[in-house]
C-alpha angles and dihedrals in degrees: 000000000000123000110244135158085266094065131067126200117247109228099210096045135044094238137101116246113209116228122236091264095053093045091069093053101046134025120187118203112219124190113245125212124239090256093051089048090052092050092050092048090050094048090046089061093056120082106256098221093046090049092050090049092050095050089050092051094051089045092054096041090055094045102040107023096046122101093193129096111272103215136166101300094044092047090053089051094050090048092050090050089052091049093049092053092047092054090046090050091052092050090050091049089050093055 
């Protein structure tokens, strides 16, 4: 995949992530593993808005109701949770 202005570099992985503008023009089909398919099937049976609300609740409980120090790994986990619910919200809005 070529690096253009429409792509940004993912800091955690060595892959290019297409921006929303470039996603409309090109879709790349990637094979998924059986475990990934199982996860998608499991998530598909859950209600999207309820799953988003659950993720937000867990995020907020960990962030605001925790008396422990929230350091690097904890911040990364909270950010990953936020990214997950945002992507699920986007999928729910599409359907």
